[in-house]
Each structure stands twice: as C-alpha cells, then as structure tokens.
PDB file of N, CA, C, O and CB in Angstrom:
ATOM      1  N   GLY A   1      -6.868  -7.714  -1.409  1.00  0.00           N
ATOM      2  CA  GLY A   1      -6.368  -7.684  -0.930  1.00  0.00           C
ATOM      3  C   GLY A   1      -5.108  -8.908  -2.542  1.00  0.00           C
ATOM      4  O   GLY A   1      -4.199  -9.738  -2.505  1.00  0.00           O
ATOM      5  N   GLY A   2      -5.425  -8.636  -2.954  1.00  0.00           N
ATOM      6  CA  GLY A   2      -5.009  -9.391  -4.507  1.00  0.00           C
ATOM      7  C   GLY A   2      -4.108  -7.489  -5.129  1.00  0.00           C
ATOM      8  O   GLY A   2      -3.051  -7.267  -5.720  1.00  0.00           O
ATOM      9  N   ILE A   3      -4.859  -6.846  -4.766  1.00  0.00           N
ATOM     10  CA  ILE A   3      -4.981  -5.167  -5.550  1.00  0.00           C
ATOM     11  C   ILE A   3      -2.882  -5.001  -4.790  1.00  0.00           C
ATOM     12  O   ILE A   3      -1.785  -4.722  -5.274  1.00  0.00           O
ATOM     13  CB  ILE A   3      -7.004  -3.399  -4.341  1.00  0.00           C
ATOM     14  N   TYR A   4      -3.192  -5.216  -4.030  1.00  0.00           N
ATOM     15  CA  TYR A   4      -2.990  -4.937  -3.170  1.00  0.00           C
ATOM     16  C   TYR A   4      -0.992  -6.141  -2.922  1.00  0.00           C
ATOM     17  O   TYR A   4      -0.120  -5.452  -2.394  1.00  0.00           O
ATOM     18  CB  TYR A   4      -4.600  -5.099  -2.349  1.00  0.00           C
ATOM     19  N   THR A   5      -0.760  -6.897  -3.106  1.00  0.00           N
ATOM     20  CA  THR A   5       0.014  -8.233  -3.395  1.00  0.00           C
ATOM     21  C   THR A   5       0.283  -7.590  -4.406  1.00  0.00           C
ATOM     22  O   THR A   5       1.416  -7.109  -4.391  1.00  0.00           O
ATOM     23  CB  THR A   5      -0.587  -9.750  -3.513  1.00  0.00           C
ATOM     24  N   PHE A   6      -0.282  -7.401  -5.238  1.00  0.00           N
ATOM     25  CA  PHE A   6       0.111  -6.961  -6.516  1.00  0.00           C
ATOM     26  C   PHE A   6       0.982  -6.058  -6.809  1.00  0.00           C
ATOM     27  O   PHE A   6       2.071  -6.113  -7.380  1.00  0.00           O
ATOM     28  CB  PHE A   6      -0.735  -6.617  -7.067  1.00  0.00           C
ATOM     29  N   THR A   7       0.300  -5.110  -6.293  1.00  0.00           N
ATOM     30  CA  THR A   7       1.548  -3.523  -5.983  1.00  0.00           C
ATOM     31  C   THR A   7       2.195  -3.100  -4.835  1.00  0.00           C
ATOM     32  O   THR A   7       2.426  -1.958  -4.439  1.00  0.00           O
ATOM     33  CB  THR A   7       0.922  -2.131  -6.137  1.00  0.00           C
ATOM     34  N   ALA A   8       2.528  -4.484  -4.220  1.00  0.00           N
ATOM     35  CA  ALA A   8       3.807  -4.453  -2.916  1.00  0.00           C
ATOM     36  C   ALA A   8       5.059  -5.345  -4.127  1.00  0.00           C
ATOM     37  O   ALA A   8       6.195  -4.980  -4.429  1.00  0.00           O
ATOM     38  CB  ALA A   8       3.200  -5.808  -0.832  1.00  0.00           C
ATOM     39  N   VAL A   9       4.164  -6.776  -4.664  1.00  0.00           N
ATOM     40  CA  VAL A   9       4.781  -7.059  -6.282  1.00  0.00           C
ATOM     41  C   VAL A   9       5.832  -6.429  -6.519  1.00  0.00           C
ATOM     42  O   VAL A   9       7.015  -6.600  -6.225  1.00  0.00           O
ATOM     43  CB  VAL A   9       3.929  -6.653  -7.473  1.00  0.00           C
ATOM     44  N   ALA A  10       4.734  -4.963  -7.623  1.00  0.00           N
ATOM     45  CA  ALA A  10       4.662  -4.255  -8.443  1.00  0.00           C
ATOM     46  C   ALA A  10       6.377  -3.741  -8.210  1.00  0.00           C
ATOM     47  O   ALA A  10       7.493  -3.711  -8.729  1.00  0.00           O
ATOM     48  CB  ALA A  10       3.351  -3.321  -8.306  1.00  0.00           C
ATOM     49  N   VAL A  11       5.105  -3.180  -6.303  1.00  0.00           N
ATOM     50  CA  VAL A  11       6.889  -2.289  -6.418  1.00  0.00           C
ATOM     51  C   VAL A  11       8.370  -2.223  -6.235  1.00  0.00           C
ATOM     52  O   VAL A  11       9.267  -1.413  -6.469  1.00  0.00           O
ATOM     53  CB  VAL A  11       7.002  -1.529  -5.882  1.00  0.00           C
ATOM     54  N   PHE A  12       8.171  -4.145  -5.405  1.00  0.00           N
ATOM     55  CA  PHE A  12       9.708  -4.212  -4.716  1.00  0.00           C
ATOM     56  C   PHE A  12      10.212  -4.823  -6.173  1.00  0.00           C
ATOM     57  O   PHE A  12      11.406  -4.779  -6.471  1.00  0.00           O
ATOM     58  CB  PHE A  12      10.006  -5.427  -3.009  1.00  0.00           C
ATOM     59  N   SER A  13       9.288  -5.359  -7.001  1.00  0.00           N
ATOM     60  CA  SER A  13      10.307  -5.289  -8.498  1.00  0.00           C
ATOM     61  C   SER A  13      10.836  -4.319  -9.146  1.00  0.00           C
ATOM     62  O   SER A  13      11.934  -4.319  -9.703  1.00  0.00           O
ATOM     63  CB  SER A  13       9.779  -5.697  -9.552  1.00  0.00           C
ATOM     64  N   PHE A  14      10.321  -3.752  -9.106  1.00  0.00           N
ATOM     65  CA  PHE A  14      10.837  -1.790 -10.436  1.00  0.00           C
ATOM     66  C   PHE A  14      11.012  -1.595  -9.476  1.00  0.00           C
ATOM     67  O   PHE A  14      11.418  -2.674  -9.045  1.00  0.00           O
ATOM     68  CB  PHE A  14       9.789  -0.357 -11.569  1.00  0.00           C
ATOM     69  N   ARG A  15      11.009  -1.086  -8.891  1.00  0.00           N
ATOM     70  CA  ARG A  15      12.053  -0.925  -7.158  1.00  0.00           C
ATOM     71  C   ARG A  15      12.621   0.644  -7.686  1.00  0.00           C
ATOM     72  O   ARG A  15      12.083   1.708  -7.382  1.00  0.00           O
ATOM     73  CB  ARG A  15      13.972  -2.577  -6.790  1.00  0.00           C
ATOM     74  N   ARG A  16      14.292   0.427  -8.870  1.00  0.00           N
ATOM     75  CA  ARG A  16      14.761   1.143  -9.590  1.00  0.00           C
ATOM     76  C   ARG A  16      13.609   2.093 -10.523  1.00  0.00           C
ATOM     77  O   ARG A  16      13.249   3.126  -9.958  1.00  0.00           O
ATOM     78  CB  ARG A  16      15.640   0.297 -10.234  1.00  0.00           C
ATOM     79  N   THR A  17      13.208   1.911 -11.443  1.00  0.00           N
ATOM     80  CA  THR A  17      12.483   2.280 -12.377  1.00  0.00           C
ATOM     81  C   THR A  17      11.068   3.700 -11.480  1.00  0.00           C
ATOM     82  O   THR A  17      10.842   4.896 -11.664  1.00  0.00           O
ATOM     83  CB  THR A  17      11.871   0.573 -13.096  1.00  0.00           C
ATOM     84  N   ILE A  18      10.543   2.717 -10.637  1.00  0.00           N
ATOM     85  CA  ILE A  18       9.766   4.025  -9.882  1.00  0.00           C
ATOM     86  C   ILE A  18      10.395   4.756  -9.057  1.00  0.00           C
ATOM     87  O   ILE A  18       9.820   5.561  -8.325  1.00  0.00           O
ATOM     88  CB  ILE A  18       8.677   3.722  -9.089  1.00  0.00           C
ATOM     89  N   VAL A  19      11.392   4.608  -9.067  1.00  0.00           N
ATOM     90  CA  VAL A  19      12.565   5.333  -8.806  1.00  0.00           C
ATOM     91  C   VAL A  19      12.522   6.723  -9.602  1.00  0.00           C
ATOM     92  O   VAL A  19      11.884   7.723  -9.273  1.00  0.00           O
ATOM     93  CB  VAL A  19      13.803   4.456  -9.197  1.00  0.00           C
ATOM     94  N   ASN A  20      13.424   6.544 -10.832  1.00  0.00           N
ATOM     95  CA  ASN A  20      13.544   7.171 -11.666  1.00  0.00           C
ATOM     96  C   ASN A  20      12.626   8.144 -12.076  1.00  0.00           C
ATOM     97  O   ASN A  20      12.320   9.283 -12.428  1.00  0.00           O
ATOM     98  CB  ASN A  20      13.785   6.525 -12.321  1.00  0.00           C
ATOM     99  N   MET A  21      12.354   6.853 -11.779  1.00  0.00           N
ATOM    100  CA  MET A  21      10.612   8.366 -12.940  1.00  0.00           C
ATOM    101  C   MET A  21      10.010   9.002 -11.780  1.00  0.00           C
ATOM    102  O   MET A  21       9.182   9.658 -12.412  1.00  0.00           O
ATOM    103  CB  MET A  21       8.496   7.297 -14.113  1.00  0.00           C
ATOM    104  N   GLN A  22       9.783   9.320 -10.532  1.00  0.00           N
ATOM    105  CA  GLN A  22       9.396   9.812  -9.982  1.00  0.00           C
ATOM    106  C   GLN A  22       9.901  10.498  -9.538  1.00  0.00           C
ATOM    107  O   GLN A  22       9.176  11.313  -8.968  1.00  0.00           O
ATOM    108  CB  GLN A  22       8.995   9.458  -9.610  1.00  0.00           C
ATOM    109  N   GLN A  23      12.111  10.877  -9.355  1.00  0.00           N
ATOM    110  CA  GLN A  23      12.804  11.992  -9.893  1.00  0.00           C
ATOM    111  C   GLN A  23      12.781  12.704 -10.833  1.00  0.00           C
ATOM    112  O   GLN A  23      12.845  13.925 -10.697  1.00  0.00           O
ATOM    113  CB  GLN A  23      13.596  11.853  -9.993  1.00  0.00           C
ATOM    114  N   LYS A  24      12.682  12.088 -12.069  1.00  0.00           N
ATOM    115  CA  LYS A  24      12.129  13.090 -13.142  1.00  0.00           C
ATOM    116  C   LYS A  24      11.170  13.691 -13.235  1.00  0.00           C
ATOM    117  O   LYS A  24      11.294  14.741 -13.865  1.00  0.00           O
ATOM    118  CB  LYS A  24      12.012  12.764 -14.067  1.00  0.00           C
ATOM    119  N   MET A  25       9.307  13.253 -12.503  1.00  0.00           N
ATOM    120  CA  MET A  25       8.374  13.766 -13.181  1.00  0.00           C
ATOM    121  C   MET A  25       8.974  14.670 -11.460  1.00  0.00           C
ATOM    122  O   MET A  25       9.594  15.672 -11.816  1.00  0.00           O
ATOM    123  CB  MET A  25       6.648  12.871 -13.827  1.00  0.00           C
ATOM    124  N   PHE A  26       8.961  14.622 -10.591  1.00  0.00           N
ATOM    125  CA  PHE A  26       8.774  15.086  -9.400  1.00  0.00           C
ATOM    126  C   PHE A  26      10.419  16.208  -8.431  1.00  0.00           C
ATOM    127  O   PHE A  26      10.564  17.286  -7.854  1.00  0.00           O
ATOM    128  CB  PHE A  26       8.296  13.496  -8.681  1.00  0.00           C
ATOM    129  N   GLY A  27      11.441  14.737  -8.918  1.00  0.00           N
ATOM    130  CA  GLY A  27      13.397  16.042  -8.340  1.00  0.00           C
ATOM    131  C   GLY A  27      13.270  15.854  -7.217  1.00  0.00           C
ATOM    132  O   GLY A  27      13.624  16.787  -6.496  1.00  0.00           O
ATOM    133  N   LEU A  28      12.546  14.197  -6.318  1.00  0.00           N
ATOM    134  CA  LEU A  28      12.600  14.064  -4.693  1.00  0.00           C
ATOM    135  C   LEU A  28      13.692  13.188  -4.456  1.00  0.00           C
ATOM    136  O   LEU A  28      14.302  12.602  -5.351  1.00  0.00           O
ATOM    137  CB  LEU A  28      11.229  13.436  -3.955  1.00  0.00           C
ATOM    138  N   ASP A  29      13.808  13.148  -3.873  1.00  0.00           N
ATOM    139  CA  ASP A  29      15.562  11.836  -3.140  1.00  0.00           C
ATOM    140  C   ASP A  29      14.962  11.263  -3.175  1.00  0.00           C
ATOM    141  O   ASP A  29      13.749  11.339  -3.367  1.00  0.00           O
ATOM    142  CB  ASP A  29      16.610  11.621  -1.660  1.00  0.00           C
ATOM    143  N   GLU A  30      15.945  10.084  -2.911  1.00  0.00           N
ATOM    144  CA  GLU A  30      15.117   8.356  -3.533  1.00  0.00           C
ATOM    145  C   GLU A  30      14.822   7.989  -1.970  1.00  0.00           C
ATOM    146  O   GLU A  30      13.964   7.110  -1.898  1.00  0.00           O
ATOM    147  CB  GLU A  30      16.512   6.711  -4.611  1.00  0.00           C
ATOM    148  N   GLY A  31      15.389   8.504  -0.469  1.00  0.00           N
ATOM    149  CA  GLY A  31      14.403   8.456   0.496  1.00  0.00           C
ATOM    150  C   GLY A  31      13.185   8.384   0.699  1.00  0.00           C
ATOM    151  O   GLY A  31      12.676   7.401   1.237  1.00  0.00           O
ATOM    152  N   VAL A  32      12.331   9.703   0.193  1.00  0.00           N
ATOM    153  CA  VAL A  32      11.149  10.300  -0.140  1.00  0.00           C
ATOM    154  C   VAL A  32      10.717   9.295   0.138  1.00  0.00           C
ATOM    155  O   VAL A  32      10.332   8.631   1.100  1.00  0.00           O
ATOM    156  CB  VAL A  32      10.809  10.907  -1.321  1.00  0.00           C
ATOM    157  N   ILE A  33      10.982   9.260  -2.049  1.00  0.00           N
ATOM    158  CA  ILE A  33      10.253   8.429  -2.832  1.00  0.00           C
ATOM    159  C   ILE A  33       9.803   7.088  -1.599  1.00  0.00           C
ATOM    160  O   ILE A  33       8.734   7.014  -0.994  1.00  0.00           O
ATOM    161  CB  ILE A  33      11.292   7.953  -4.295  1.00  0.00           C
ATOM    162  N   LEU A  34      10.854   6.241  -1.506  1.00  0.00           N
ATOM    163  CA  LEU A  34      11.025   4.953  -1.205  1.00  0.00           C
ATOM    164  C   LEU A  34       9.947   4.966   0.605  1.00  0.00           C
ATOM    165  O   LEU A  34       9.464   3.969   1.142  1.00  0.00           O
ATOM    166  CB  LEU A  34      13.065   4.584  -1.205  1.00  0.00           C
ATOM    167  N   ALA A  35       9.874   6.452   1.132  1.00  0.00           N
ATOM    168  CA  ALA A  35       8.728   6.729   2.412  1.00  0.00           C
ATOM    169  C   ALA A  35       7.687   6.841   2.213  1.00  0.00           C
ATOM    170  O   ALA A  35       6.840   6.322   2.941  1.00  0.00           O
ATOM    171  CB  ALA A  35       8.756   7.736   3.153  1.00  0.00           C
ATOM    172  N   ALA A  36       7.284   7.812   0.779  1.00  0.00           N
ATOM    173  CA  ALA A  36       6.301   7.446   0.365  1.00  0.00           C
ATOM    174  C   ALA A  36       4.920   7.024  -0.202  1.00  0.00           C
ATOM    175  O   ALA A  36       3.746   7.370  -0.331  1.00  0.00           O
ATOM    176  CB  ALA A  36       6.470   7.458   0.489  1.00  0.00           C
ATOM    177  N   VAL A  37       6.411   5.425  -0.616  1.00  0.00           N
ATOM    178  CA  VAL A  37       5.141   4.101  -1.251  1.00  0.00           C
ATOM    179  C   VAL A  37       5.775   3.513  -0.725  1.00  0.00           C
ATOM    180  O   VAL A  37       6.338   2.661  -1.412  1.00  0.00           O
ATOM    181  CB  VAL A  37       4.701   3.512  -2.819  1.00  0.00           C
ATOM    182  N   HIS A  38       6.159   3.534   0.914  1.00  0.00           N
ATOM    183  CA  HIS A  38       5.766   2.200   1.974  1.00  0.00           C
ATOM    184  C   HIS A  38       5.021   2.656   2.715  1.00  0.00           C
ATOM    185  O   HIS A  38       4.363   1.910   3.441  1.00  0.00           O
ATOM    186  CB  HIS A  38       6.803   1.486   2.859  1.00  0.00           C
ATOM    187  N   ARG A  39       4.865   4.227   2.778  1.00  0.00           N
ATOM    188  CA  ARG A  39       4.162   5.053   3.230  1.00  0.00           C
ATOM    189  C   ARG A  39       2.075   4.439   3.271  1.00  0.00           C
ATOM    190  O   ARG A  39       1.244   4.236   4.156  1.00  0.00           O
ATOM    191  CB  ARG A  39       4.710   6.387   2.207  1.00  0.00           C
ATOM    192  N   TYR A  40       2.116   4.345   1.039  1.00  0.00           N
ATOM    193  CA  TYR A  40       1.308   4.190   0.240  1.00  0.00           C
ATOM    194  C   TYR A  40       0.484   2.535   0.947  1.00  0.00           C
ATOM    195  O   TYR A  40      -0.585   1.930   1.037  1.00  0.00           O
ATOM    196  CB  TYR A  40       2.129   4.280  -1.301  1.00  0.00           C
ATOM    197  N   LEU A  41       1.933   2.481   1.294  1.00  0.00           N
ATOM    198  CA  LEU A  41       1.531   0.704   1.164  1.00  0.00           C
ATOM    199  C   LEU A  41       1.226  -0.112   2.149  1.00  0.00           C
ATOM    200  O   LEU A  41       0.997  -1.308   1.968  1.00  0.00           O
ATOM    201  CB  LEU A  41       2.549  -0.118   0.683  1.00  0.00           C
ATOM    202  N   VAL A  42       1.192   0.570   3.486  1.00  0.00           N
ATOM    203  CA  VAL A  42       1.115   0.537   4.522  1.00  0.00           C
ATOM    204  C   VAL A  42      -0.511   1.095   5.197  1.00  0.00           C
ATOM    205  O   VAL A  42      -1.230   0.352   5.865  1.00  0.00           O
ATOM    206  CB  VAL A  42       2.300   1.167   4.803  1.00  0.00           C
ATOM    207  N   MET A  43      -0.971   3.013   4.731  1.00  0.00           N
ATOM    208  CA  MET A  43      -2.907   2.219   4.891  1.00  0.00           C
ATOM    209  C   MET A  43      -3.092   1.599   3.929  1.00  0.00           C
ATOM    210  O   MET A  43      -3.863   0.717   4.306  1.00  0.00           O
ATOM    211  CB  MET A  43      -4.410   3.207   4.889  1.00  0.00           C
ATOM    212  N   TYR A  44      -2.894   1.452   2.873  1.00  0.00           N
ATOM    213  CA  TYR A  44      -3.264   0.579   1.707  1.00  0.00           C
ATOM    214  C   TYR A  44      -3.986  -0.688   3.095  1.00  0.00           C
ATOM    215  O   TYR A  44      -5.116  -0.898   3.537  1.00  0.00           O
ATOM    216  CB  TYR A  44      -1.516  -0.020   0.390  1.00  0.00           C
ATOM    217  N   LYS A  45      -2.674  -1.238   3.358  1.00  0.00           N
ATOM    218  CA  LYS A  45      -3.189  -2.603   4.168  1.00  0.00           C
ATOM    219  C   LYS A  45      -4.052  -2.363   4.865  1.00  0.00           C
ATOM    220  O   LYS A  45      -5.095  -3.017   4.885  1.00  0.00           O
ATOM    221  CB  LYS A  45      -2.347  -3.310   5.010  1.00  0.00           C
ATOM    222  N   LEU A  46      -3.753  -1.136   5.766  1.00  0.00           N
ATOM    223  CA  LEU A  46      -5.199  -0.862   7.159  1.00  0.00           C
ATOM    224  C   LEU A  46      -6.543  -0.083   6.314  1.00  0.00           C
ATOM    225  O   LEU A  46      -7.310   0.423   7.133  1.00  0.00           O
ATOM    226  CB  LEU A  46      -4.526   0.676   8.848  1.00  0.00           C
ATOM    227  N   PHE A  47      -6.903   0.081   5.134  1.00  0.00           N
ATOM    228  CA  PHE A  47      -7.829   0.200   4.249  1.00  0.00           C
ATOM    229  C   PHE A  47      -8.316  -1.000   4.734  1.00  0.00           C
ATOM    230  O   PHE A  47      -9.133  -1.347   5.588  1.00  0.00           O
ATOM    231  CB  PHE A  47      -7.507   0.404   2.803  1.00  0.00           C
ATOM    232  N   ILE A  48      -7.321  -1.715   3.667  1.00  0.00           N
ATOM    233  CA  ILE A  48      -8.074  -3.358   3.560  1.00  0.00           C
ATOM    234  C   ILE A  48      -8.802  -3.636   4.485  1.00  0.00           C
ATOM    235  O   ILE A  48     -10.029  -3.539   4.487  1.00  0.00           O
ATOM    236  CB  ILE A  48      -7.205  -4.592   3.575  1.00  0.00           C
ATOM    237  N   THR A  49      -7.475  -4.347   6.161  1.00  0.00           N
ATOM    238  CA  THR A  49      -8.295  -4.973   7.273  1.00  0.00           C
ATOM    239  C   THR A  49      -9.382  -3.952   7.923  1.00  0.00           C
ATOM    240  O   THR A  49     -10.464  -4.299   8.394  1.00  0.00           O
ATOM    241  CB  THR A  49      -7.274  -5.488   8.438  1.00  0.00           C
ATOM    242  N   ALA A  50      -9.107  -3.226   7.885  1.00  0.00           N
ATOM    243  CA  ALA A  50     -11.519  -2.153   7.998  1.00  0.00           C
ATOM    244  C   ALA A  50     -11.806  -1.989   7.297  1.00  0.00           C
ATOM    245  O   ALA A  50     -12.846  -1.458   7.686  1.00  0.00           O
ATOM    246  CB  ALA A  50     -12.283  -0.627   8.492  1.00  0.00           C
ATOM    247  N   PHE A  51     -11.875  -1.926   6.004  1.00  0.00           N
ATOM    248  CA  PHE A  51     -13.083  -2.448   5.123  1.00  0.00           C
ATOM    249  C   PHE A  51     -13.653  -3.603   5.379  1.00  0.00           C
ATOM    250  O   PHE A  51     -14.830  -3.663   5.737  1.00  0.00           O
ATOM    251  CB  PHE A  51     -12.791  -2.593   3.844  1.00  0.00           C
ATOM    252  N   ASN A  52     -12.891  -4.664   5.227  1.00  0.00           N
ATOM    253  CA  ASN A  52     -12.383  -5.932   5.679  1.00  0.00           C
ATOM    254  C   ASN A  52     -13.027  -6.954   6.625  1.00  0.00           C
ATOM    255  O   ASN A  52     -13.906  -7.805   6.489  1.00  0.00           O
ATOM    256  CB  ASN A  52     -11.317  -5.651   6.202  1.00  0.00           C
ATOM    257  N   PHE A  53     -12.338  -6.589   7.522  1.00  0.00           N
ATOM    258  CA  PHE A  53     -12.684  -7.464   9.435  1.00  0.00           C
ATOM    259  C   PHE A  53     -13.234  -7.144   9.902  1.00  0.00           C
ATOM    260  O   PHE A  53     -14.103  -7.786  10.492  1.00  0.00           O
ATOM    261  CB  PHE A  53     -11.988  -7.614  10.614  1.00  0.00           C
ATOM    262  N   THR A  54     -13.001  -5.342   9.955  1.00  0.00           N
ATOM    263  CA  THR A  54     -14.162  -5.181  12.144  1.00  0.00           C
ATOM    264  C   THR A  54     -15.895  -5.033  10.768  1.00  0.00           C
ATOM    265  O   THR A  54     -16.844  -5.488  11.407  1.00  0.00           O
ATOM    266  CB  THR A  54     -13.567  -2.029  14.069  1.00  0.00           C
ATOM    267  N   PRO A  55     -16.214  -4.747   9.843  1.00  0.00           N
ATOM    268  CA  PRO A  55     -17.508  -5.866   9.393  1.00  0.00           C
ATOM    269  C   PRO A  55     -17.952  -7.376  10.086  1.00  0.00           C
ATOM    270  O   PRO A  55     -18.956  -7.487  10.788  1.00  0.00           O
ATOM    271  CB  PRO A  55     -17.155  -6.323   7.913  1.00  0.00           C
ATOM    272  N   TRP A  56     -17.314  -8.167   9.865  1.00  0.00           N
ATOM    273  CA  TRP A  56     -17.119  -9.024  10.173  1.00  0.00           C
ATOM    274  C   TRP A  56     -16.629  -9.095  11.336  1.00  0.00           C
ATOM    275  O   TRP A  56     -17.381  -9.880  11.913  1.00  0.00           O
ATOM    276  CB  TRP A  56     -16.704  -9.427   9.483  1.00  0.00           C
ATOM    277  N   ILE A  57     -15.955  -8.818  11.950  1.00  0.00           N
ATOM    278  CA  ILE A  57     -16.156  -8.868  13.799  1.00  0.00           C
ATOM    279  C   ILE A  57     -17.692  -8.103  14.096  1.00  0.00           C
ATOM    280  O   ILE A  57     -18.446  -8.296  15.050  1.00  0.00           O
ATOM    281  CB  ILE A  57     -14.607  -7.691  14.823  1.00  0.00           C
ATOM    282  N   ALA A  58     -17.820  -7.418  13.236  1.00  0.00           N
ATOM    283  CA  ALA A  58     -19.452  -6.604  14.000  1.00  0.00           C
ATOM    284  C   ALA A  58     -19.984  -8.032  14.118  1.00  0.00           C
ATOM    285  O   ALA A  58     -19.957  -8.822  15.062  1.00  0.00           O
ATOM    286  CB  ALA A  58     -20.784  -5.245  12.759  1.00  0.00           C
ATOM    287  N   LEU A  59     -20.560  -8.145  12.665  1.00  0.00           N
ATOM    288  CA  LEU A  59     -21.672  -9.424  12.234  1.00  0.00           C
ATOM    289  C   LEU A  59     -21.192 -10.354  13.195  1.00  0.00           C
ATOM    290  O   LEU A  59     -22.153 -10.741  13.860  1.00  0.00           O
ATOM    291  CB  LEU A  59     -21.614 -10.150  10.509  1.00  0.00           C
ATOM    292  N   LEU A  60     -20.036 -10.931  13.595  1.00  0.00           N
ATOM    293  CA  LEU A  60     -19.803 -11.674  14.680  1.00  0.00           C
ATOM    294  C   LEU A  60     -20.643 -11.171  16.177  1.00  0.00           C
ATOM    295  O   LEU A  60     -21.524 -11.794  16.769  1.00  0.00           O
ATOM    296  CB  LEU A  60     -18.251 -11.633  14.782  1.00  0.00           C
ATOM    297  N   ILE A  61     -20.174 -10.144  16.454  1.00  0.00           N
ATOM    298  CA  ILE A  61     -20.760  -9.671  17.632  1.00  0.00           C
ATOM    299  C   ILE A  61     -22.463  -9.358  18.085  1.00  0.00           C
ATOM    300  O   ILE A  61     -22.894  -9.598  19.213  1.00  0.00           O
ATOM    301  CB  ILE A  61     -20.081  -8.557  17.695  1.00  0.00           C
ATOM    302  N   ILE A  62     -23.484  -8.648  16.700  1.00  0.00           N
ATOM    303  CA  ILE A  62     -23.415  -9.222  16.670  1.00  0.00           C
ATOM    304  C   ILE A  62     -24.946 -10.231  16.231  1.00  0.00           C
ATOM    305  O   ILE A  62     -26.122  -9.880  16.135  1.00  0.00           O
ATOM    306  CB  ILE A  62     -22.677  -9.048  17.444  1.00  0.00           C
ATOM    307  N   SER A  63     -24.259 -11.621  16.034  1.00  0.00           N
ATOM    308  CA  SER A  63     -25.273 -12.714  15.561  1.00  0.00           C
ATOM    309  C   SER A  63     -25.406 -13.786  17.474  1.00  0.00           C
ATOM    310  O   SER A  63     -26.210 -14.533  18.031  1.00  0.00           O
ATOM    311  CB  SER A  63     -24.263 -13.923  13.710  1.00  0.00           C
ATOM    312  N   LYS A  64     -24.211 -13.239  17.730  1.00  0.00           N
ATOM    313  CA  LYS A  64     -24.388 -14.248  18.979  1.00  0.00           C
ATOM    314  C   LYS A  64     -25.648 -13.632  20.272  1.00  0.00           C
ATOM    315  O   LYS A  64     -25.880 -14.305  21.276  1.00  0.00           O
ATOM    316  CB  LYS A  64     -22.599 -14.370  19.794  1.00  0.00           C
TER     317      LYS A  64
END
C-alpha cells in the first residue's frame, strides 16, 4: 500500500514533468499519457486488493 501511495503522490505532484518526459520519449498526446497513468494506478490498486484482502477473507471463511 505504501508503494501505491508514494506513486500516486509522485504522479500528482510531478504531473507536468511526467507528461513532458513521456511526450519527448514516445510522442504521445497529454490525454493519452494521463489516461495511461490513471489506468496504471487503478490496476495497481486492484492488484493490492486482490492479493491482500482476498486471502484474508478466505482465511476468515475457513476458520468458521
């Protein structure tokens, strides 16, 4: 969770720098870059949930 929080804060704090760097490297539009970053953060959050909370719920179910 800490890595996700750090990444989210860094992306929102240095948004202009990230967009400029990606535009120079890949020549993409700002909207495409921001959509890709948003998609990355959403998928990362889903993986955190799936791999941390799902096993905990399974253990709760088994222990009953």
